[in-house]
C-alpha positions in Angstrom: 35.3 -51.3 -94.7 32.4 -48.9 -95.4 32.6 -45.5 -93.8 30.2 -44.7 -90.8 27.4 -42.4 -91.8 27.7 -39.0 -90.0 24.1 -37.9 -90.2 22.8 -40.3 -87.4 25.6 -39.2 -85.1 24.6 -35.5 -85.7 21.0 -36.2 -84.7 22.1 -38.1 -81.7 24.2 -35.3 -80.5 21.4 -32.8 -81.1 18.9 -34.9 -79.1 21.4 -35.2 -76.2 22.0 -31.5 -76.2 18.3 -30.7 -76.1 17.8 -33.3 -73.3 20.5 -31.7 -71.2 19.1 -28.2 -71.8 15.6 -29.3 -70.9 16.8 -31.0 -67.7 18.7 -27.8 -66.7 15.7 -25.6 -67.4 13.1 -27.9 -65.7 11.9 -26.3 -62.4 13.4 -28.2 -59.5 11.7 -29.0 -56.3 12.2 -26.5 -53.6 13.5 -27.7 -50.2 11.2 -26.5 -47.5 10.6 -27.0 -43.8 7.2 -28.4 -42.8 5.1 -28.7 -39.6 2.1 -30.7 -38.7 -1.3 -29.2 -37.6 -2.0 -30.6 -34.1 -4.0 -30.0 -31.0 -2.5 -28.6 -27.8 -2.5 -25.7 -25.4 -2.6 -22.1 -26.7 -2.2 -18.8 -24.9 -2.8 -15.3 -26.2 -0.4 -13.1 -24.3 1.3 -9.7 -24.4 4.1 -8.3 -22.2 4.4 -4.8 -20.6 6.6 -3.3 -18.0 5.2 -3.1 -14.4 6.3 -1.8 -11.1 5.5 -2.7 -7.5 3.9 -0.3 -5.1 2.5 -0.5 -1.5 -1.1 -1.6 -1.2 -1.5 1.0 1.6 0.8 4.0 1.9 0.5 6.7 4.5 2.3 10.0 3.9 3.0 12.0 7.0 2.8 15.7 6.1 3.3 18.9 8.0 -0.1 20.1 9.3 1.1 23.7 9.6 4.1 25.9 8.8 6.9 25.7 11.3 10.4 24.3 12.1 10.8 20.6 11.7 13.2 18.8 14.1 15.6 16.3 12.6 13.8 13.0 12.0 15.5 10.2 13.8 13.9 7.2 12.1 15.4 5.6 9.0 13.9 3.9 6.0 13.2 0.3 6.9 12.6 1.0 10.6 9.6 -0.7 12.2 7.0 1.7 13.7 3.9 1.2 15.8 0.6 3.1 15.7 0.9 6.2 17.8 4.7 6.3 17.8 6.1 9.8 17.4 7.8 10.0 14.0 8.5 13.7 13.8 8.2 16.9 15.9 7.2 20.2 14.5 7.5 23.6 16.1 4.7 25.7 14.6 5.4 29.2 13.6 4.2 31.9 16.0 0.5 32.6 15.3 -0.8 36.1 15.6 -3.8 37.0 17.8 -7.1 36.1 16.2 -10.0 38.4 16.2 -13.5 37.1 17.2 -14.4 36.2 13.6 -11.2 34.3 12.9 -11.5 32.4 16.2 -15.0 31.5 15.4 -13.9 30.2 12.0 -11.1 28.2 13.6 -13.6 26.6 16.0 -15.9 25.8 13.1 -13.0 24.1 11.3 -12.2 22.1 14.4 -15.9 21.0 14.7 -16.0 20.0 11.0 -12.8 18.0 11.3 -14.2 16.2 14.4 -17.3 15.3 12.5 -15.3 14.1 9.5 -13.2 11.9 11.8 -16.3 10.4 13.4 -17.8 9.7 9.9 -14.5 8.1 8.8 -14.4 5.9 11.8 -18.0 4.8 11.1 -17.0 4.1 7.5 -14.2 1.9 8.7 -16.6 -0.1 10.9 -19.0 -0.5 7.9 -16.1 -1.6 5.7 -15.0 -4.2 8.2 -18.5 -5.6 8.3 -18.5 -5.8 4.5 -15.2 -7.6 4.5 -16.5 -10.2 7.0 -19.7 -10.7 4.9 -17.8 -11.0 1.6 -15.2 -13.3 3.1 -17.9 -15.6 4.5 -19.7 -15.7 1.2 -16.6 -16.5 -0.7 -15.6 -19.3 1.7 -19.1 -20.8 1.5 -19.2 -20.8 -2.3 -15.7 -22.3 -2.4 -16.9 -25.1 -0.3 -20.0 -25.6 -2.5 -17.8 -25.5 -5.6 -15.7 -28.3 -4.3 -18.9 -30.4 -4.3 -19.9 -29.1 -7.7 -23.0 -27.5 -6.4 -22.3 -24.0 -7.8 -20.8 -22.7 -11.0 -17.2 -21.5 -11.1 -18.4 -18.1 -12.3 -20.2 -17.6 -9.0 -17.0 -18.4 -7.1 -15.1 -15.9 -9.3 -17.7 -13.2 -8.6 -17.6 -13.8 -4.9 -13.8 -13.6 -5.0 -14.1 -10.2 -6.8 -16.5 -9.0 -4.1 -14.2 -10.1 -1.4 -11.2 -8.3 -3.0 -13.3 -5.2 -3.5 -14.4 -5.2 0.1 -10.8 -5.5 1.3 -9.8 -2.7 -0.9 -12.7 -0.6 0.4 -11.5 -1.3 4.0 -8.0 -0.1 3.2 -9.3 3.1 1.6 -11.6 3.7 4.6 -8.7 3.3 7.1 -6.6 5.7 5.0 -9.5 8.3 5.1 -9.8 7.9 8.8 -6.1 8.5 9.3 -6.3 11.6 7.1 -9.4 12.9 9.0 -7.5 12.4 12.3 -4.6 14.4 11.1 -6.9 17.2 9.9 -8.6 17.3 13.3 -5.2 17.4 15.1 -4.1 20.3 12.9 -7.3 22.2 13.5 -7.0 21.7 17.3 -3.4 22.8 17.3 -4.3 25.9 15.3 -7.0 26.9 17.7 -4.9 26.1 20.8 -2.0 28.2 19.7 -3.9 31.1 18.1 -4.8 32.9 21.3 -1.4 34.3 22.1 1.8 35.5 20.6 4.1 33.3 22.7 5.9 30.4 21.0 3.5 27.5 20.3 3.9 24.1 21.8 5.6 21.6 19.5 3.4 19.2 17.6 4.1 15.5 17.6 3.4 13.8 14.3 2.5 10.1 15.1 2.2 7.0 13.0 -1.4 6.3 12.1 -0.8 2.5 11.7 1.8 -0.2 12.4 4.3 -0.6 9.6 7.8 0.4 8.4 9.3 3.6 7.2 9.4 3.4 3.4 10.9 6.8 2.4 12.0 10.1 4.0 11.1 13.2 2.0 12.8 15.4 4.6 15.2 14.4 7.4 17.2 17.4 8.4 16.0 20.2 10.6 14.4 22.7 8.2 11.4 25.1 8.0 8.4 23.4 6.3 5.1 24.6 4.8 1.6 23.2 5.4 1.0 20.0 3.5 4.7 19.4 2.8 5.4 15.6 2.8 7.8 14.5 5.4 7.9 10.6 5.3 6.0 7.6 4.0 5.1 4.5 6.0 3.5 1.3 5.1 3.8 -2.5 5.1 6.5 -3.6 2.6 5.1 -7.2 2.8 1.8 -6.0 1.3 2.6 -5.1 -2.3 0.7 -4.9 -5.5 1.9 -4.2 -9.1 0.7 -1.6 -11.6 1.2 -1.5 -15.4 0.4 1.1 -18.0 -1.4 -0.8 -20.8 -2.4 0.3 -24.2 -6.2 0.7 -24.2 -6.5 -1.8 -27.1 -4.7 -4.4 -25.1 -6.6 -3.7 -21.8 -9.9 -4.3 -23.6 -8.8 -7.9 -24.4 -8.3 -8.8 -20.7 -11.1 -10.5 -18.8 -11.5 -9.8 -15.0 -9.2 -11.9 -13.0 -6.8 -12.7 -15.9 -3.6 -14.4 -14.8 -0.4 -12.3 -15.0 3.1 -13.7 -14.8 5.6 -11.3 -13.1 9.3 -11.6 -13.6 11.9 -9.4 -11.8 14.7 -10.6 -14.0 16.4 -12.4 -11.1 17.0 -16.1 -10.6 13.6 -16.7 -9.0 10.8 -18.3 -11.0 8.1 -15.9 -12.4 5.4 -15.1 -9.9 1.8 -15.9 -11.0 -0.5 -13.0 -10.0 -4.1 -11.9 -10.8 -5.4 -8.8 -12.6 -7.5 -7.0 -10.0 -8.9 -4.2 -12.1 -8.3 -1.9 -15.1 -8.9 1.7 -14.0 -11.7 3.4 -16.1 -9.7 6.6 -17.0 -7.1 6.5 -19.8 -4.3 9.0 -20.3 -2.1 10.0 -23.2 1.6 9.0 -23.1 4.3 9.7 -25.6 6.4 6.6 -26.5 10.1 6.4 -26.9 9.6 6.8 -30.6 7.6 10.0 -30.2 4.2 8.4 -30.8 1.2 9.5 -28.7 -0.5 6.4 -27.1 -3.6 6.0 -25.1 -2.8 4.0 -22.0 -4.7 2.9 -18.9 -3.5 1.7 -15.5 -3.9 -2.0 -14.6 -3.7 -3.0 -11.0 -2.3 -6.5 -10.3 -2.9 -8.4 -7.0 0.2 -10.4 -5.8 -0.5 -13.8 -4.1 -0.4 -13.3 -0.3 2.6 -14.8 1.4 4.5 -15.6 -1.9 6.1 -12.2 -2.6 9.9 -12.6 -2.7 11.5 -10.9 0.2 13.9 -9.0 -2.1 11.0 -7.1 -3.7 10.2 -3.6 -2.5 8.2 -0.5 -3.3 8.7 0.8 -6.8 10.7 -2.2 -8.2 10.6 -2.8 -12.0 9.0 -6.0 -13.3 8.1 -7.6 -16.6 4.4 -8.4 -16.7 3.1 -11.2 -19.1 -0.6 -10.8 -19.4 -2.6 -13.9 -20.4 -5.6 -12.7 -22.3 -6.9 -16.1 -23.3 -5.9 -19.7 -22.7 -7.1 -23.0 -24.3 -5.9 -26.4 -23.3 -6.9 -28.4 -26.4 -6.9 -26.3 -29.5 -6.4 -27.1 -33.2 -3.4 -25.0 -33.9 -0.9 -24.1 -36.7 2.5 -22.3 -36.3 2.3 -18.6 -37.1 5.4 -19.1 -39.1 3.3 -20.9 -41.7 0.8 -18.0 -42.2 0.8 -15.9 -45.4 -1.6 -13.3 -46.7 -3.8 -14.2 -49.7 -5.6 -11.0 -50.5 -7.7 -10.1 -47.4 -7.5 -13.6 -46.0 -5.0 -15.8 -44.2 -3.6 -18.8 -46.0 -1.0 -21.6 -45.7 0.9 -23.7 -48.2 -0.4 -27.2 -47.5 1.6 -30.2 -48.5 -0.2 -32.3 -51.2 2.1 -35.2 -52.0 5.2 -33.4 -53.3 3.6 -30.2 -54.1 2.6 -27.1 -52.0 -1.0 -26.0 -52.4 -2.0 -22.5 -51.3 -5.1 -22.9 -49.1 -7.1 -20.2 -47.4 -7.9 -20.8 -43.7 -9.9 -19.2 -40.9 -8.2 -18.3 -37.7 -9.4 -17.9 -34.1 -7.1 -16.7 -31.4 -3.6 -15.7 -32.3 -0.7 -16.6 -29.9 3.0 -15.7 -30.0 4.1 -18.8 -32.0 0.8 -20.7 -32.6 -2.6 -19.7 -34.0 -6.0 -21.3 -33.5 -7.4 -22.9 -36.7 -11.2 -22.2 -37.0 -11.5 -23.8 -40.5 -9.7 -24.9 -43.6 -7.2 -27.3 -42.0 -7.5 -30.6 -40.0 -5.4 -32.3 -37.5 -2.5 -34.1 -39.1 -2.3 -31.8 -42.1 1.2 -30.7 -43.0 2.1 -27.1 -43.9 5.2 -25.2 -45.0 6.8 -23.0 -42.4 8.8 -19.9 -43.4 7.7 -20.1 -47.0 9.9 -18.0 -49.3 8.8 -15.6 -52.0 9.6 -18.1 -54.7 7.1 -20.6 -53.4 3.9 -20.6 -55.5 0.7 -22.5 -55.6 1.5 -25.9 -57.1 5.3 -25.6 -56.6 7.2 -28.9 -56.3 8.8 -29.3 -52.9 11.0 -31.6 -51.0 11.4 -31.9 -47.3 13.2 -34.0 -44.7 11.2 -37.0 -43.6 11.9 -36.1 -39.9 10.5 -32.5 -40.1 8.0 -31.6 -37.5 
């Protein structure tokens, strides 16, 4: 029997070795997760801390120096307009000369005029509220019949809100003017003799509840020292300190979702205004930030009864909302130079494709160009994924 030649076996072994080495060194397909570009709702939001505060707050202060009797009302007690909340025994006033007495009379006359002007301003503000409310109701009815634009209704709503805010401010100025007139009258009445002055009764300017006591025990007080706050705890608003860059993105009347962190569902409120003056605040990291105060209107009759003045909230501001937007997950976005790009699926390969973006949400971004509905893209692409890389993905990926 002839011996088997060894040379062909050697070449066969060499070819097999090269094939195995080539198979091992051949770049393998990377397993990736994909998502489909689709159309749906998109929101541009950001979250900041907020706190509640009374829409109207009246601080009862000492009109003159004296001895304050112990205040008997407690926080939460209901009070009515004209009810005596505190009693102050003014300090003994020395005799006034003719010049000082004339000055005191002039102060009383000025305070009386200011009170009359404040009362007239309240009447004018009430008329403005009636007119703005009637206009808003009329435009709402016309909008229901599609006879006016929605922007006209929004503008009327803003005028109605501004008129109501102006009325509250006018009432507060009237109460302040009344207190100044009472203080001036008491000073003039008690300044003509050295005998102990008659006690002053400090009364509630409006109906409401006692919110906070600044001083309760019997103690000497100085002019202007706050004694207690009253207001309506059912009439609350919220305020939030926003970065100026975020505040500029918010349109008037932007919706705001407020969450107190309790079991209740978030409350949908409305951005009333962003105050025009910014201020500097140092963050927890020691960075100086320019912030501005945003005032949020809470829906009437829907404020949870557990909320009170000064409560902390999480405010989710909705800067923009689209109901039917071509969108791509933000997890698919990568930077390609100075542009945004994605790895689009082309068969079994990933192709780097530049795209144009519109609004950017928390988890989704608006596609303004470069992709179409139904395109599939790689989400969470790794650093090893390159243009043209072979990929594999589950058939049931998003």
